[in-house]
C-alpha positions in Angstrom: 26.7 5.3 -24.8 26.7 5.9 -21.0 26.3 2.3 -19.9 29.1 1.2 -22.2 31.5 3.8 -20.8 30.5 2.9 -17.3 31.0 -0.8 -18.2 34.4 0.0 -19.6 35.5 1.9 -16.5 34.3 -0.9 -14.2 35.9 -3.6 -16.4 39.2 -1.7 -16.1 38.8 -1.7 -12.3 37.5 -5.2 -11.8 38.4 -7.3 -14.8 36.2 -8.1 -17.8 34.5 -11.1 -16.4 33.4 -9.5 -13.1 30.5 -7.5 -14.4 29.6 -10.0 -17.1 29.2 -12.8 -14.6 27.9 -11.1 -11.5 26.4 -7.6 -11.4 26.3 -6.9 -7.6 28.3 -7.7 -4.6 28.1 -5.4 -1.5 25.9 -3.7 -0.6 23.2 -5.7 -2.2 20.0 -3.8 -3.2 17.8 -5.4 -0.5 20.3 -4.1 2.1 20.2 -0.6 0.6 16.4 -0.7 0.8 16.4 -2.0 4.4 19.0 0.6 5.5 16.9 3.4 3.8 13.8 2.4 5.6 15.8 2.3 8.9 17.2 5.7 8.1 13.6 7.1 7.7 12.6 5.5 11.0 15.7 6.7 12.8 15.4 10.3 11.5 11.7 10.3 12.3 12.5 9.1 15.9 15.2 11.6 16.4 13.6 14.7 15.0 10.1 14.4 13.7 9.1 16.9 11.0 5.5 16.5 10.1 4.2 16.8 6.6 1.6 19.4 5.9 -2.0 18.3 5.2 -1.8 15.0 7.2 -5.1 13.6 5.8 -3.9 14.0 2.2 -0.4 12.8 3.1 -1.9 9.6 4.6 -4.0 9.0 1.6 -1.1 9.5 -0.9 1.1 7.4 1.4 -1.3 4.5 1.3 -1.6 4.8 -2.5 2.2 4.8 -2.8 2.5 1.8 -0.5 0.0 -0.1 -2.6 1.5 0.9 -5.9 5.0 0.1 -4.7 4.1 -3.4 -3.5 2.2 -4.0 -6.8 5.1 -2.8 -8.9 7.6 -5.0 -7.0 5.4 -8.1 -7.3 4.7 -7.4 -11.0 8.3 -6.8 -11.8 9.5 -9.9 -9.9 6.9 -12.1 -11.6 7.9 -10.7 -15.0 11.5 -11.6 -14.4 10.4 -15.1 -13.1 8.3 -15.7 -16.2 11.2 -14.8 -18.4 13.3 -17.3 -16.5 16.1 -14.9 -15.7 17.7 -13.7 -12.4 15.6 -11.9 -9.9 18.3 -11.8 -7.2 20.6 -8.9 -7.9 23.9 -10.8 -7.4 23.0 -13.5 -10.0 23.8 -13.0 -13.7 21.0 -12.1 -16.1 20.2 -14.8 -18.7 17.7 -12.7 -20.7 17.2 -8.9 -21.2 13.6 -8.3 -20.1 12.0 -5.4 -21.9 8.3 -6.2 -21.4 5.8 -5.5 -18.7 7.0 -2.9 -16.2 10.4 -3.0 -17.9 8.9 -1.4 -21.0 8.7 2.0 -19.1 11.3 1.7 -16.4 14.7 -0.1 -16.5 14.4 -0.5 -12.7 10.8 -1.1 -11.7 11.6 -3.1 -8.6 13.7 -0.2 -7.3 11.0 2.2 -8.3 8.5 0.1 -6.3 10.8 0.1 -3.3 11.1 3.9 -3.6 7.3 4.1 -3.6 7.3 2.0 -0.4 9.7 4.2 1.4 7.9 7.4 0.3 4.6 5.7 1.2 5.7 5.1 4.7 6.5 8.8 4.9 3.0 9.7 3.8 1.3 7.2 6.1 3.4 8.3 9.1 3.1 12.0 8.0 6.8 12.3 8.3 9.3 14.2 6.2 12.1 11.8 7.4 11.0 9.0 5.0 11.1 11.4 2.1 14.7 12.3 3.0 15.4 8.5 3.2 13.8 8.1 -0.2 16.2 10.7 -1.7 19.1 8.8 -0.1 17.8 5.6 -1.5 17.8 7.0 -5.0 21.4 8.1 -4.7 22.6 4.9 -3.0 20.8 2.6 -5.3 22.0 4.4 -8.4 25.6 4.4 -7.3 25.9 1.0 -5.7 23.5 -1.1 -7.7 22.1 0.3 -10.9 25.4 1.4 -12.4 26.8 -2.0 -11.8 23.8 -3.8 -13.2 23.9 -1.6 -16.3 27.5 -2.5 -16.8 26.6 -6.2 -16.4 23.8 -5.9 -18.9 26.0 -4.0 -21.4 28.7 -6.7 -21.1 26.1 -9.5 -21.6 23.8 -8.1 -24.1 25.8 -5.4 -26.0 23.8 -3.7 -28.8 20.5 -5.1 -27.5 21.1 -3.4 -24.1 22.2 -0.1 -25.8 19.0 0.0 -27.8 16.9 -0.7 -24.8 18.7 1.9 -22.6 18.3 4.5 -25.3 14.5 4.1 -25.4 13.7 3.4 -21.7 14.7 5.7 -18.8 16.5 4.5 -15.7 13.8 5.3 -13.2 10.6 6.5 -15.0 
């Protein structure tokens, strides 16, 4: 499967125990999130491009902010209740497949994506939507692929079955 191949490639580059013991190093996902928000703010400050229908954009933005915050909190509490790592540089002790993880393999990152896009709506700015697209690419490349290799190394067939039935983002 894809995660297995990615895990094999990363193991060849970094040694077998690297991804089994620690999924992420630098840049850590919270840094990617913060930099993405900063990118949206910076682009908006440099060259503001307003979204059409500002009233609707503000409403959708507020809904996205609320949904994003709720999803981050729900996902974090689900991991905490399962007594496994929440911090992305600590090893997972359990494969969590319930709650928000039943329909997204990365609900915390999906919640953060909603927060970035929500700021765009509330501010009426296209810049945050550009930052959201950058966030997806950076998070997938620098965090999610590493975490998938980590989970494949730690949970094997159980991870493969989960990855086959639940999509990466939604």
